[in-house]
Wavefront OBJ file of the C-alpha trace (Angstrom):
o trace
v -8.063 12.183 18.636
v -7.921 15.135 16.605
v -8.571 15.447 12.862
v -7.148 17.952 10.391
v -10.492 20.015 9.379
v -11.353 19.733 5.665
v -11.164 22.725 3.428
v -12.467 22.979 0.147
v -16.513 21.620 -0.050
v -15.831 20.210 -3.967
v -16.121 16.755 -3.279
v -16.634 17.104 1.065
v -18.379 13.270 1.026
v -14.979 12.078 -0.511
v -12.600 14.281 1.454
v -14.399 13.281 4.375
v -13.868 9.386 3.215
v -10.215 9.783 2.984
v -9.908 12.046 6.332
v -11.529 8.849 8.107
v -9.286 6.253 6.375
v -6.336 7.960 7.406
v -7.427 8.441 10.629
v -8.117 4.559 10.842
v -4.404 4.135 9.794
v -2.689 5.654 11.783
v -4.629 4.853 14.799
v -6.317 8.477 15.609
v -9.612 5.626 15.095
v -9.529 2.651 16.805
v -10.020 -0.650 15.265
v -13.080 -2.177 16.687
v -13.873 1.082 18.088
v -17.333 3.177 18.042
v -17.785 6.361 17.037
v -20.356 8.800 16.783
v -21.897 10.738 13.016
v -21.856 14.623 15.267
v -18.504 13.247 16.773
v -16.471 12.678 13.463
v -18.348 16.275 11.939
v -16.686 18.308 14.786
v -13.466 16.682 14.260
v -13.699 17.185 10.361
v -15.299 20.662 11.198
v -17.919 19.756 8.606
v -22.009 18.855 8.390
v -22.832 15.842 9.663
v -24.679 15.019 6.160
v -21.258 14.559 4.060
v -19.586 12.780 7.153
v -22.782 10.303 6.702
v -22.374 10.027 3.523
v -18.783 9.381 3.862
v -19.836 6.629 6.093
v -21.841 5.239 4.072
v -19.669 4.646 1.619
v -17.519 3.301 4.096
v -20.035 0.991 5.153
v -20.513 -0.787 1.694
v -16.598 -1.426 1.266
v -16.731 -3.105 4.855
v -14.742 -0.604 6.673
v -16.822 0.527 8.998
v -20.698 -0.714 10.297
v -23.334 1.363 11.647
v -24.901 0.042 14.998
v -28.552 1.181 15.599
v -28.778 4.352 17.760
v -25.000 3.393 18.923
v -23.411 5.365 16.316
v -20.505 3.460 13.822
v -18.032 0.825 14.716
v -14.637 0.748 12.813
v -14.369 -2.842 11.410
v -11.308 -5.093 12.731
v -9.421 -6.897 9.717
v -9.392 -10.782 9.822
v -7.054 -13.086 7.723
v -10.050 -13.901 5.592
v -9.921 -9.223 4.550
v -5.909 -9.697 3.787
v -6.464 -12.891 2.178
v -8.990 -12.104 -0.193
v -7.640 -8.610 -0.893
v -4.272 -10.516 -1.987
v -5.604 -12.941 -4.240
v -7.053 -10.353 -6.093
v -3.840 -8.294 -6.026
v -1.725 -11.543 -7.300
v -4.996 -12.183 -10.155
v -4.300 -8.110 -11.436
v -1.378 -6.540 -10.793
v 1.184 -9.910 -12.019
v 0.572 -9.974 -15.530
v 0.238 -6.212 -15.482
v 3.294 -5.823 -14.780
v 4.820 -8.199 -17.107
v 2.522 -6.315 -19.361
v 3.701 -2.873 -18.374
v 7.637 -4.088 -19.244
v 9.077 -2.427 -21.763
v 6.449 0.628 -21.633
v 6.367 1.920 -18.196
v 8.958 4.946 -17.397
v 11.256 3.386 -15.416
v 12.621 6.874 -14.417
v 10.052 7.765 -12.505
v 9.917 4.223 -11.279
v 13.585 4.976 -9.901
v 11.905 8.563 -8.526
v 9.223 7.025 -6.255
v 11.442 4.043 -5.163
v 14.858 7.239 -4.534
v 11.496 8.592 -2.383
v 10.975 5.193 -0.598
v 14.271 5.499 0.820
v 14.225 9.318 1.656
v 10.482 8.121 3.660
v 12.319 4.400 4.996
v 15.347 6.851 6.549
v 13.062 9.021 8.273
v 11.392 6.514 9.656
v 8.068 7.968 7.908
v 5.648 5.106 7.274
v 2.709 7.037 6.147
v 5.129 9.167 3.429
v 7.004 5.747 2.797
v 3.755 4.107 1.627
v 1.968 6.716 -0.329
v 5.494 6.154 -2.766
v 5.002 2.418 -2.714
v 1.324 3.348 -3.913
v 2.202 5.708 -6.366
v 4.998 2.624 -7.504
v 2.859 0.650 -8.150
v -0.263 2.812 -9.606
v 2.621 4.371 -12.594
v 2.977 0.144 -13.491
v -0.755 -0.448 -13.686
v -1.392 2.478 -15.457
v 1.906 1.664 -18.071
v -0.445 -1.872 -17.995
v -3.050 0.653 -20.155
v -5.872 -0.055 -17.450
v -7.136 2.560 -15.524
v -9.764 0.902 -14.374
v -7.480 -1.422 -13.199
v -5.428 1.207 -11.180
v -9.155 2.009 -9.738
v -9.690 -1.791 -8.946
v -6.157 -2.248 -7.131
v -6.125 1.230 -5.530
v -9.610 0.669 -3.732
v -8.480 -3.158 -2.652
v -4.969 -1.470 -1.211
v -7.209 1.179 1.382
v -9.384 -2.038 2.110
v -6.315 -2.918 3.947
v -4.285 0.451 4.855
v -7.398 1.747 5.257
v -7.904 -0.752 8.355
v -4.237 0.526 9.770
v -3.012 -3.106 8.844
v 0.912 -2.929 8.211
v 3.954 -4.994 8.194
v 6.017 -2.566 9.416
v 7.454 -3.106 12.753
v 5.920 -6.315 13.135
v 7.009 -8.536 10.754
v 9.822 -6.205 8.283
v 11.144 -2.867 7.975
v 10.824 -0.253 5.700
v 13.937 -1.122 3.676
v 12.724 -4.580 3.225
v 9.641 -3.635 1.437
v 11.918 -1.345 -0.285
v 14.428 -3.977 -1.403
v 11.325 -5.799 -3.059
v 10.128 -3.005 -4.971
v 13.876 -2.557 -6.103
v 13.858 -5.984 -7.545
v 10.819 -5.444 -9.521
v 12.433 -2.194 -11.038
v 15.483 -4.125 -11.999
v 13.776 -6.530 -14.203
v 11.180 -3.804 -15.603
v 14.899 -1.994 -16.082
v 16.963 -4.983 -18.189
v 13.002 -5.811 -20.286
v 12.281 -8.880 -19.046
v 8.439 -9.260 -18.121
v 9.029 -12.493 -16.815
v 10.819 -11.668 -13.947
v 9.315 -8.469 -13.482
v 5.810 -10.307 -13.165
v 7.771 -13.008 -10.438
v 9.419 -10.158 -8.319
v 5.530 -8.676 -8.180
v 4.326 -12.543 -7.430
v 7.193 -12.677 -4.592
v 6.251 -8.872 -3.134
v 2.535 -8.992 -2.930
v 2.750 -13.319 -1.554
v 4.888 -12.087 1.586
v 3.006 -8.505 2.005
v -0.394 -10.876 1.957
v 1.050 -13.566 4.327
v 2.719 -11.607 6.952
v -0.125 -9.621 7.066
v -2.542 -12.525 7.625
v 0.114 -14.307 9.870
v -0.331 -11.645 11.690
v -4.230 -11.497 11.895
v -3.822 -16.045 12.870
v -4.365 -16.674 9.097
v -2.273 -19.163 6.477
v -0.372 -18.471 3.834
v -2.307 -16.381 0.371
v -3.863 -18.058 -2.152
v -2.595 -17.962 -5.899
l 1 2 3 4 5 6 7 8 9 10 11 12 13 14 15 16 17 18 19 20 21 22 23 24 25 26 27 28 29 30 31 32 33 34 35 36 37 38 39 40 41 42 43 44 45 46 47 48 49 50 51 52 53 54 55 56 57 58 59 60 61 62 63 64 65 66 67 68 69 70 71 72 73 74 75 76 77 78 79 80 81 82 83 84 85 86 87 88 89 90 91 92 93 94 95 96 97 98 99 100 101 102 103 104 105 106 107 108 109 110 111 112 113 114 115 116 117 118 119 120 121 122 123 124 125 126 127 128 129 130 131 132 133 134 135 136 137 138 139 140 141 142 143 144 145 146 147 148 149 150 151 152 153 154 155 156 157 158 159 160 161 162 163 164 165 166 167 168 169 170 171 172 173 174 175 176 177 178 179 180 181 182 183 184 185 186 187 188 189 190 191 192 193 194 195 196 197 198 199 200 201 202 203 204 205 206 207 208 209 210 211 212 213 214 215 216 217 218 219 220 221
C-alpha cells in the first residue's frame, strides 16, 4: 500500500480524511482490512494526530471502526447502506433537478458530460467519477441550496468512499454517461418533469445495481 504524502498543513485532518477515502475507493485500503494509526501516518507523511482526527470523523460517518488495541478496520459496504443512501438521494436530487431546470448552466453540464466521455474512452474511472460528481453538484447548486449539495456530497462519499462501484461489474462508463446525457437533454429542452424523471431513473438504476452486488433488493422510492 502506498499513499501520496500530504503537503498543506492548513486543514490536515480534512486532507487526511479525503486521502483515506480515496485509498479505500481505489483498493489501496481494503474493505474489511485493519490498519494502525501509525501505519497510515507513515504512509501519508504526517503525524498521528491528524490521522487519528480524520479516522474519528470517518468512524462517526460509519466508514471505519476503531478496535481496541488493534487499530482501525475499514467497514465493508452492505446492501442496507446502499439502499439507505439512494433512498435519500432520490428524495433530494429528483425535485432539485426539476427545480434547477431553466436555471442551471447547461453549457457547464455539457462540458462535464464531454469530460466524462473522454475519461470513459481512456478507461479512467476515477476521473470519470470526479466529473460525474461535479455534474450532479452543478444541478444541486443551481437549485439554490448549498447545504443540499453538501449533504448529497456526503452521501456519495458514503458509498464511493467504501469502494462501491457498478463499473466493470454491472454496467460500463458509457452507459453511465448516457444516463447523464438523458438528464442534460431534458434540461436543455426546459422540461423539468422529464429531467426529474431522468434523474430518478439514473439514481434508481445505480442504487438497484449496487444493492444487487451486495445481495440486496430494489432501492425504495
